[in-house]
VOMIZA-267271 format. One record per residue (C-alpha): x, y, z; residue in three letters. Coordinates in steps of 0.25 Angstrom, whole numbers, padded with zeros to 4 digits, always signed. Example, Ala and Ser with C-alpha at 12.3 -4.5 7.8 and 13.67 -1.06 7.14 Angstrom:
BEGIN
+0049-0018+0031ALA
+0055-0004+0029SER
This chain:
BEGIN
+0679+0683+0747UNK
+0669+0673+0743UNK
+0656+0678+0748UNK
+0659+0688+0735UNK
+0655+0677+0725UNK
+0669+0675+0725UNK
+0670+0657+0723UNK
+0683+0653+0715UNK
+0696+0654+0724UNK
+0706+0654+0715UNK
+0720+0653+0722UNK
+0733+0655+0716UNK
+0734+0668+0706UNK
+0746+0662+0698UNK
+0744+0660+0682UNK
+0734+0650+0684UNK
+0728+0656+0695UNK
+0727+0671+0691UNK
+0721+0664+0678UNK
+0710+0656+0684UNK
+0707+0669+0693UNK
+0707+0679+0681UNK
+0697+0669+0673UNK
+0688+0664+0683UNK
+0686+0681+0685UNK
+0684+0685+0671UNK
+0672+0672+0671UNK
+0666+0679+0682UNK
+0670+0670+0692UNK
+0671+0674+0707UNK
+0687+0672+0710UNK
+0694+0676+0720UNK
+0710+0674+0717UNK
+0719+0673+0730UNK
+0735+0672+0729UNK
+0745+0673+0741UNK
+0755+0681+0731UNK
+0751+0697+0734UNK
+0756+0700+0721UNK
+0749+0692+0713UNK
+0735+0696+0720UNK
+0738+0708+0717UNK
+0740+0706+0702UNK
+0727+0698+0701UNK
+0720+0707+0711UNK
+0715+0717+0701UNK
+0710+0707+0692UNK
+0705+0696+0700UNK
+0700+0695+0715UNK
+0712+0690+0722UNK
+0717+0688+0737UNK
+0730+0686+0742UNK
+0731+0673+0753UNK
+0739+0662+0756UNK
+0726+0650+0751UNK
+0737+0640+0758UNK
+0733+0648+0772UNK
+0719+0643+0774UNK
+0716+0655+0784UNK
+0717+0662+0771UNK
+0705+0653+0767UNK
+0697+0657+0777UNK
+0700+0671+0774UNK
+0698+0672+0760UNK
+0685+0662+0762UNK
+0688+0652+0754UNK
+0676+0644+0757UNK
+0667+0652+0749UNK
+0675+0649+0736UNK
+0668+0636+0728UNK
+0682+0636+0720UNK
+0695+0636+0720UNK
+0708+0634+0711UNK
+0720+0632+0717UNK
+0730+0640+0708UNK
+0741+0639+0715UNK
+0754+0634+0706UNK
+0765+0637+0714UNK
+0765+0627+0725UNK
+0758+0615+0727UNK
+0761+0616+0742UNK
+0750+0629+0740UNK
+0741+0625+0732UNK
+0737+0611+0739UNK
+0737+0618+0753UNK
+0727+0629+0746UNK
+0718+0618+0740UNK
+0718+0612+0752UNK
+0714+0625+0759UNK
+0702+0626+0750UNK
+0698+0613+0751UNK
+0697+0615+0766UNK
+0688+0627+0766UNK
+0677+0620+0758UNK
+0682+0623+0741UNK
+0678+0609+0736UNK
+0682+0616+0721UNK
+0695+0617+0720UNK
+0704+0617+0706UNK
+0720+0618+0709UNK
+0731+0620+0700UNK
+0742+0609+0700UNK
+0755+0610+0697UNK
+0759+0595+0696UNK
+0753+0580+0698UNK
+0757+0578+0711UNK
+0750+0594+0715UNK
+0736+0588+0707UNK
+0737+0576+0716UNK
+0738+0583+0729UNK
+0727+0593+0726UNK
+0717+0582+0722UNK
+0720+0574+0735UNK
+0718+0587+0742UNK
+0703+0589+0735UNK
+0707+0600+0723UNK
+0695+0597+0714UNK
+0701+0601+0701UNK
+0716+0601+0698UNK
+0721+0611+0688UNK
+0735+0609+0681UNK
+0735+0619+0674UNK
+0748+0619+0666UNK
+0746+0605+0662UNK
+0730+0607+0659UNK
+0733+0618+0650UNK
+0744+0612+0645UNK
+0738+0600+0640UNK
+0726+0609+0634UNK
+0736+0618+0626UNK
+0744+0605+0620UNK
+0731+0600+0616UNK
+0727+0613+0609UNK
+0741+0617+0603UNK
+0741+0603+0596UNK
+0730+0607+0589UNK
+0718+0596+0589UNK
+0710+0604+0598UNK
+0705+0616+0599UNK
+0703+0616+0613UNK
+0705+0605+0626UNK
+0698+0603+0638UNK
+0704+0592+0647UNK
+0692+0587+0657UNK
+0693+0580+0669UNK
+0697+0561+0666UNK
+0700+0557+0651UNK
+0690+0568+0643UNK
+0695+0582+0636UNK
+0686+0591+0629UNK
+0691+0595+0616UNK
+0687+0608+0604UNK
+0690+0601+0591UNK
+0688+0605+0576UNK
+0680+0595+0569UNK
+0689+0584+0565UNK
+0689+0580+0551UNK
+0684+0568+0551UNK
+0672+0572+0557UNK
+0668+0585+0551UNK
+0654+0584+0544UNK
+0650+0572+0554UNK
+0640+0573+0566UNK
+0645+0569+0580UNK
+0637+0556+0579UNK
+0640+0553+0564UNK
+0655+0554+0567UNK
+0653+0545+0579UNK
+0663+0553+0587UNK
+0661+0548+0600UNK
+0658+0533+0597UNK
+0672+0534+0588UNK
+0679+0543+0597UNK
+0675+0544+0610UNK
+0673+0560+0611UNK
+0662+0566+0611UNK
+0658+0580+0604UNK
+0652+0588+0614UNK
+0650+0599+0604UNK
+0651+0608+0592UNK
+0655+0624+0589UNK
+0654+0624+0575UNK
+0657+0639+0567UNK
+0648+0649+0571UNK
+0639+0640+0577UNK
+0636+0639+0593UNK
+0642+0626+0598UNK
+0633+0614+0597UNK
+0633+0602+0609UNK
+0638+0588+0600UNK
+0626+0583+0598UNK
+0627+0569+0587UNK
+0623+0577+0577UNK
+0631+0586+0574UNK
+0641+0587+0562UNK
+0654+0593+0565UNK
+0660+0601+0557UNK
+0673+0606+0551UNK
+0676+0618+0560UNK
+0666+0613+0572UNK
+0673+0613+0584UNK
+0670+0601+0591UNK
+0671+0600+0607UNK
+0673+0584+0610UNK
+0677+0577+0622UNK
+0683+0564+0625UNK
+0697+0557+0629UNK
+0709+0564+0622UNK
+0713+0553+0612UNK
+0697+0552+0607UNK
+0698+0565+0604UNK
+0711+0566+0596UNK
+0707+0553+0590UNK
+0693+0560+0586UNK
+0701+0572+0580UNK
+0708+0562+0572UNK
+0699+0557+0567UNK
């Protein structure tokens, strides 16, 4: 089926998997969603390309030509065993770019050990992001691998009217201003001569404690 142009395989049509699949489809990506539950497949078949199959069965993968897909997303959350077996089967089929949803630290550890490239703890990741946004300090929040995060904030009062260089943003706080979006103007990358104005949105990257220190001044 991937020969028709599909390149992303989504396994599992629960809330998370269906959200991922419909988002990818809306973005114009070539996606095929698979679930063993005929009711879920029927529910989503009018919106996205779907197939009913049990991906813990290697024969099912062969029938779907799973090895033709570039990327697979394992969105199985109701069975750790099915998630792990499916991930292993997809790896054996030759798909190296695998994103797998985990439901616990132990589950994530197993997925990593068998070779899943990206581990998604949907509930924890979403909860952490919402928590940061609800706190009111950040306009947006993205956690990246390692200790750093990327956030969007309004210009802190103590640096309003200063250029990035004059405020010594990196020297004092250890953060990097990636860019600035002023109201009604185009996004500008964070060159040292850029002035930070009161209502500007700053995109900054750094460790969480460094970012919070910069916000507080």
